[in-house]
C-alpha positions in Angstrom: 2.5 -46.1 -6.1 1.8 -44.1 -3.4 0.7 -40.0 -4.2 3.7 -37.1 -3.4 2.8 -35.2 -0.5 0.4 -32.3 -0.6 2.4 -29.0 -0.8 2.1 -27.2 3.1 -0.1 -25.0 4.3 1.3 -21.3 3.9 0.2 -18.7 6.7 1.3 -15.8 8.2 2.3 -16.3 11.4 2.7 -12.2 12.2 2.6 -9.2 11.2 3.6 -5.4 12.4 2.4 -1.9 10.8 4.6 1.8 11.0 3.6 5.4 10.1 5.4 8.3 9.8 5.1 10.4 12.8 3.8 13.6 10.4 0.2 14.6 10.3 -0.5 16.3 6.4 -4.4 16.2 5.9 -5.4 18.9 7.0 -2.9 20.7 5.8 -3.6 19.1 2.2 -7.1 19.9 2.0 -5.7 23.8 3.0 -4.2 23.9 0.1 -6.1 22.1 -2.4 -8.9 24.1 -1.8 -7.7 27.3 -3.3 -6.7 25.4 -6.2 -10.1 25.1 -7.6 -11.1 28.2 -8.7 -15.2 27.4 -9.4 -17.4 27.3 -6.4 -19.3 24.6 -7.0 -16.4 22.7 -7.5 -14.8 23.4 -4.7 -18.0 22.9 -2.7 -18.2 19.0 -4.2 -13.9 18.5 -3.1 -15.0 19.4 0.8 -17.7 17.2 0.1 -16.0 14.4 -1.1 -12.8 14.9 1.6 -15.4 14.6 3.9 -16.7 11.3 2.8 -14.1 9.9 2.3 -13.7 9.2 6.2 -9.3 9.7 6.7 -9.0 11.8 9.5 -5.2 11.2 9.3 -2.8 11.0 6.9 0.9 10.8 7.9 3.8 11.5 5.5 7.6 11.0 5.7 8.5 14.6 4.9 9.3 16.3 7.3 7.9 19.8 9.0 9.4 22.6 9.1 11.7 24.7 12.0 8.7 26.2 13.1 6.5 23.2 12.7 4.9 23.4 9.2 3.2 20.8 6.7 6.0 20.3 3.3 3.9 22.9 1.7 4.9 25.9 4.0 7.4 28.0 3.0 10.3 26.5 4.2 8.5 22.9 3.5 10.3 20.1 0.5 7.9 21.6 -2.1 8.4 25.0 -1.5 10.0 25.2 -5.1 10.0 26.9 -7.6 7.2 24.0 -10.1 7.4 22.0 -7.5 10.6 19.5 -6.7 12.3 17.6 -9.7 11.7 13.4 -9.2 15.0 13.2 -8.5 14.6 15.1 -5.6 11.6 12.4 -4.6 13.6 9.5 -5.5 16.0 10.7 -3.9 14.0 11.4 -0.7 12.5 7.8 -1.3 15.7 6.0 -1.3 16.7 8.0 2.7 12.5 7.0 3.2 12.1 4.1 2.5 14.0 1.9 4.3 13.8 3.0 7.4 10.2 3.1 7.8 10.6 -0.6 6.5 12.3 -1.3 9.2 10.4 -0.1 11.8 7.8 -2.0 10.7 10.0 -5.5 10.8 10.9 -4.2 14.3 7.6 -4.2 15.2 8.2 -8.1 14.6 9.9 -8.9 17.7 10.4 -12.4 18.1 8.4 -13.0 15.2 11.7 -11.9 13.1 14.7 -14.0 13.1 18.0 -12.9 10.7 18.6 -16.8 11.4 15.4 -18.6 10.0 14.7 -16.0 7.2 15.2 -17.9 3.9 13.7 -15.5 1.0 12.2 -11.7 1.1 9.8 -10.1 -1.3 9.2 -6.6 -1.1 6.7 -4.3 -3.0 6.6 -0.8 -3.9 5.7 1.9 -6.5 5.9 5.2 -5.2 10.0 5.3 -5.8 13.5 3.5 -7.5 16.4 2.9 -5.7 19.6 1.2 -7.4 21.2 -1.5 -5.5 17.1 -2.0 -4.3 15.4 -2.1 -1.2 15.3 -5.3 -1.2 18.9 -5.6 -1.3 19.6 -2.3 1.3 16.7 -4.2 3.7 18.9 -7.5 4.0 22.3 -6.3 4.3 20.6 -3.7 6.9 19.2 -7.0 8.8 21.9 -8.9 8.6 20.5 -11.7 6.8 23.0 -13.7 5.6 24.2 -12.5 1.3 22.3 -16.4 0.5 19.0 -15.1 1.0 17.1 -15.0 -1.8 15.0 -11.6 -2.9 12.2 -10.8 -5.2 11.1 -7.0 -6.4 7.6 -6.1 -6.9 7.7 -2.8 -8.6 5.3 -0.9 -10.3 2.8 -3.0 -10.2 0.7 -0.6 -8.2 -2.6 -0.7 -5.4 -2.4 -5.0 -6.1 1.1 -5.3 -5.6 0.3 -6.0 -1.5 -2.1 -9.0 -2.4 1.0 -10.5 -5.3 3.7 -10.3 -1.9 1.7 -12.3 -0.3 0.9 -14.7 -2.7 4.6 -15.0 -3.8 5.2 -16.3 -0.2 2.6 -18.3 -0.1 4.1 -20.2 -3.8 7.6 -20.0 -2.5 6.4 -22.0 1.0 4.7 -24.5 -0.7 7.3 -25.2 -3.4 9.8 -24.8 -0.5 8.5 -26.6 3.0 11.4 -25.5 5.5 11.2 -21.5 3.7 10.6 -18.6 6.5 9.8 -15.5 4.1 10.2 -12.6 5.8 7.2 -10.0 3.3 7.2 -6.3 3.1 5.4 -3.4 1.8 6.9 0.5 2.1 4.5 3.3 0.2 6.0 7.2 0.4 2.9 9.0 -1.8 3.0 12.2 -0.3 6.4 12.8 -2.8 4.6 12.4 -5.4 2.2 16.2 -5.0 1.7 18.3 -8.3 -0.3 21.2 -9.2 -3.3 20.2 -10.1 -6.7 22.5 -10.6 -9.5 20.2 -10.8 -10.5 17.9 -8.6 -10.3 14.8 -9.7 -6.0 14.3 -9.4 -7.3 16.7 -5.9 -8.8 13.7 -4.5 -6.9 11.1 -5.9 -4.0 12.5 -3.6 -6.0 12.8 -0.7 -6.6 9.4 -0.9 -2.8 8.5 -0.3 -0.7 8.1 2.8 2.6 7.4 3.3 3.1 3.9 5.3 4.9 0.5 5.3 3.4 -3.6 6.5 5.7 -6.6 7.3 5.3 -10.0 7.9 6.5 -13.4 8.0 5.1 -16.1 5.9 5.8 -19.8 7.0 4.6 -23.5 7.3 4.4 -22.6 11.1 0.8 -23.6 12.1 -0.4 -20.3 13.6 -1.8 -17.3 12.0 -3.5 -16.3 9.0 -3.7 -18.5 6.3 -3.3 -17.6 2.9 -5.2 -19.4 0.3 -5.0 -19.5 -3.5 -5.3 -16.2 -4.8 -7.3 -15.4 -8.2 -5.7 -12.9 -11.2 -8.3 -10.9 -13.0 -7.7 -8.4 -15.7 -10.4 -7.1 -17.0 -11.2 -6.0 -20.5 -11.0 -2.0 -21.5 -9.5 -1.0 -18.6 -6.2 0.2 -18.9 -6.8 3.9 -18.3 -8.9 3.2 -15.6 -6.1 3.6 -13.0 -3.2 5.0 -14.6 0.5 5.5 -12.3 2.4 7.5 -14.8 6.4 8.7 -14.4 6.8 12.8 -14.7 9.0 15.0 -14.3 7.4 16.4 -11.1 7.2 12.6 -9.2 4.3 10.3 -10.6 1.0 10.8 -11.8 -2.0 9.8 -10.8 -5.3 9.2 -13.0 -8.1 7.3 -11.1 -11.3 7.2 -12.7 -14.7 7.4 -11.0 -15.8 4.1 -13.1 -13.5 2.1 -11.0 -16.7 1.6 -8.9 -19.4 0.2 -11.4 -16.5 -1.3 -13.1 -15.9 -4.1 -10.0 -19.5 -4.1 -9.5 -20.3 -5.6 -12.6 -17.0 -7.8 -13.8 -15.6 -9.1 -10.4 -15.8 -13.3 -10.0 -16.8 -14.7 -7.0 -15.2 -15.5 -3.6 -12.6 -19.1 -4.8 -13.8 -20.9 -1.7 -16.6 -22.3 -0.4 -17.6 -21.5 3.6 -16.1 -18.2 5.7 -13.3 -17.1 4.1 -12.2 -13.4 2.8 -10.9 -11.5 -0.2 -9.5 -8.8 -0.4 -9.7 -6.7 -4.3 -7.3 -4.3 -4.2 -7.9 -1.7 -6.8 -8.5 2.3 -5.4 -11.8 2.8 -4.6 -13.7 4.9 -1.5 -16.3 7.1 -0.6 -14.2 10.4 -2.0 -13.4 8.5 -5.6 -15.6 9.9 -8.0 -18.9 8.5 -8.7 -18.1 6.1 -5.4 -21.2 6.8 -3.2 -20.4 2.8 -2.4 -18.0 0.6 -2.9 -18.0 -3.0 -1.0 -19.3 -6.9 -2.1 -21.0 -9.4 -0.2 -22.1 -12.7 -0.3 -22.9 -15.6 1.3 -19.1 -15.2 2.9 -17.3 -12.5 4.2 -15.7 -10.4 1.7 -13.0 -8.1 2.8 -14.1 -4.4 1.8 -12.4 -2.6 -1.3 -12.3 0.8 1.0 -9.2 -0.2 2.6 -8.5 2.8 3.6 -7.7 3.5 7.5 -9.5 6.7 9.0 -6.3 7.2 11.1 -3.6 6.6 8.6 -5.3 7.1 5.1 -4.3 4.1 2.1 -1.1 3.3 2.0 -1.6 2.1 -1.0 0.0 -1.6 -1.2 0.5 -1.8 2.4 -2.7 -1.1 3.6 -3.9 -4.6 1.5 -1.8 -5.9 4.0 -2.2 -4.0 6.9 -5.9 -5.2 7.2 -5.4 -8.7 7.4 -3.4 -7.1 11.2 -7.2 -6.4 11.2 -8.3 -9.1 10.7 -6.4 -11.9 11.9 -5.5 -14.0 14.8 -1.2 -13.7 14.3 0.7 -11.9 16.9 2.3 -9.4 17.5 -0.4 -7.5 17.5 
């Protein structure tokens, strides 16, 4: 009896990214700094912000009539107590599909709507129904038979999970062509924090989208087997809670040390990459350095971009654009 055929090797054939045009990074620092009344804490915040290595962060929220930021008079956040979650979700419904479509458009000829059999979308900074997966499928003119997967509110590892899901689809259906999309609008969740930890957490995140094509075509970045590991007693280290005034981030300074202690070795031999997707950077309290090395090449945990900030889920996919030979660039 002959052995069953081996499943095909799934590859990331093409990858593209998009960010908004409104840079709000310095405006946020100028807004956040006076909220810290202790001069020593204020100096710590300034030092950690500088160490983040982030020069720009982009927001879908438009500038005011005179070019001001969302926290300026007349901006999105210029309301008593900040906008309610409902207003932020309305902004998400308006802007998230548009930013995702910009990333998909940059795929160029690699995106052929007639070839797409599946769409996998990852997003955790907003909710809308019908889902963003349905909105994108309709706007792109995909056939109604396209199979859809929406990965929502999973957190910062959702980009990796989206790619892993696409890999599983291709391995089970060799003719599948999967459109993978990650879009996050983190700047919709400004809060009136007065402590350095939440302000530093907000400082790290930006708005952005990434889109890719995964199939069995023999070009691009090969997707290997994924590894999932839930650390014990870690549920409170990274939290993303839905509040009445947006989603509230908690990012513990214990994350880097816990990862160094507990993370597994790469499940591969030779020259390979492994992406680890919690959030930690030099501006995370307690994180002087947060990268892992072995005799193999590991992807740095610090996945923020100096020109775009961290796009959370999207940044995990964006990183592959810098490390793979797929097109378009």
